[in-house]
N, C-alpha and C positions, 0 to 999 in steps of 0.2 A: 407534735405537741412538746413544748418544753418540759423538762423535768419538774420545774417549779409548779407548773399548772397541774401536773399529775399528783404531785405531793400535796398541794392544797386541797384538791378534791378528796384525797385519801383522809386528810385531817379535818374535813369540813364538819362531820358529826361532832367532833370534839369542840370545834370552834362554836358551833351552835349551843352546846352545853355551857360553854364559857359565857356567852352573851346572856344566857338565861339564869346564871347562878346568882344567888343573893348578893355577893360582894359587888358584882358589876351592876346589877339592876339598882341597888341602893346607892352605889357610887354615882350612877347616872342621874338618879333622882335627888341627890344631895342629902340623903337620909342615912347614909352609912355612919355607924357609930365611929366617932373620931378615934377612940382607943383602938379599934380594929384597923383603921387606916394607919395609925402610928405604928402599930405592931407590924403591919405589912411593910412600912418604910424601913423598920429596923431589920426585918428579915431580908429585904431587898438589898440593904447595905452589905450584909453577909454574902448574899448571892453574887453581887457585882464584883467583889474581890476575886472570887473563884472563876467567874465568867470571864473576866479579863485575862486570867491565866490560860483558860481554855482557848480563847481567841488567839493568844500569842503562840501557844504550842501548835495549834492547828495551822496557823499561817506559816510557821517555821518549817512545817512538814511538807509544804507544797514544793514540788520538784522544779517547776518553772520559776526562775528567779524573778522575772517581771511580775508574775502573779503573786509570788510570795511578798514582794515589796509593796505591791498594791494593796494586798489584804492586810498587811501589818499596819500600813498607814491608815487604812480604813478602821481597823480595830482600835488603834490609838485614838483616833478622832471620836469614835463611838464611846469609848470608855471615858474620855475627858468630858464629853457632853453629859453622860450619865452621872458622873461624880459631881459635876456642877449642879445638876438638877437635885441630887440628893441633898447637897449642902443647903440649897435654897428651901427645899421642902422641910428639912429638919428645923430650920429657923422659923419657917412659917407656922409649923404645927407644934413647936416647942418640944421637939424630940431630943432627949439627952440620954447619954449612956448607951450601953449595949445590952442586949438580951441574949440568952443562949440561942444557938441555932435550932430552929424547929425541926421535927422529923421530916416534913415535906421539903424544906429547904436543904437539909442534909442529903436527902435522896437525890434531889435535883443536881446539886453541885457535884455529888459523887458520880452521878451518871455522866455529866459533862466531862469530868476529869478522866473517867475510864475510857470514854470515846476519844477524847483528844489525844491521850497517850497511847491507847491500844488499838485504835481502828485506823483505817486508811484516811488520809487527809480529806478526801471528798465526803466521807461519812461524818467527819468532825464538822465540816462546813454545814452539813444538813442538820446536825444536832443543835447547833447554836442559832440557827435561822429563826425558829419559832419565837424566840425572845424578842426579836425585832419585828417580825411580820405580824404576829398575833397582837402585839401591843398597838401597832399602827391600825390594824383592822378594828380592834376594840375601840380605839379613840375615834375613828371615823364613824363607827356604828353609834356611839353615844351622841356625837354631834348631830348625826342625821335623825335621831329618834327622840332626843330630849332637849329641853330648854336649859341652858347652862349658865345664864347670866348671873343668877344669884346662888349658884351652886358653890359650896365651900371648897369643892375639889376641881373647880373650873380650870385652874392653872395646870394641874396634872392632866386633865382631859385635853386641854388645848395643846399641850406639849406633844402628846402622842398622836394627835390628829393634825399636827402642824406640818408645814411644808418642809422645814429643815429636817425633821425626823423622817419624813416621807422620802427624802433624797437618800438618807442613810439606808433605809429599808430597800429601796430600789437598787442601791449599790450592792447590798448583801445578797439579794436575789440574783443579780446579774453575775456576781462572782461565783455563786454556787451553781448556777446554770452552766457556766463555762466549765467548771470542774466536772459536772455531770455529763457534758457532751464528750469529755475525754475519758470517762469511766467505762468499765465493762458492764454488761447487763446485770451481773451479780452485785457489783458495787452500787449501781443505781437502785437496785432493790433494797440494799442495805441502807442507802441514803433515805429512801422513803420511809423505811421502818424507823430510822432514827428521828426523822422529822415528826412522825406521828407520835412516837413515844415521848419526845420532848414537849409536844403540844399537850399531851395528857398531864405532864408534870407542871405545865403552866396552869392548868385547871387546879391541880392539887395545891399549888403554891398559894393561889388566891383563896381557895377553900380553907386552907389551914390558917391563913390570916383571919378569915372571918370567924373561925372557931377559936381563935387565940390558942392554937394548938401548942402543947408542950409535951415533953417526954413523960 
């Protein structure tokens, strides 16, 4: 069994909580308060800046030069796509200015930074993976369970359920599985722990946006 299959099974209870949380169920129904979605976008903009750095640092720590270059190219493409999406969503929903980083967002980016700089590269790969994989899974889940034609958030849903984003996710999983195949048993265990922990932070991130969480 591939590491990714084991990791997903370990994080599955968290994923089920995510699909049942109010932010996601109301997003799927198109009833989510637009101010909560706008707050989510603003926090996601903060997150993306630090996520990009975590991707770059993790990629640079890979020992195999070919793997390093492949991951850095992947990371650059992923961040460019995400930045373009943010710009379009900000315009669509009239988001202007910046808000302070929420506690949950601060926790998440601090965790990614600590792992990127302080842990083995393979653990860093595992820590950033839920941001790709869970978004894709949630997008697919919404498309399979809800009618989105008249949903005000249909563009967001279609993006993460789309083929292009799916290819990015497959690439991220593949590169992480390669690293796991070369890791020690202890490192693979740490990878799974990081994947599950980051999955929990995905839940916290959406929940904090729903609650308009502030310090």
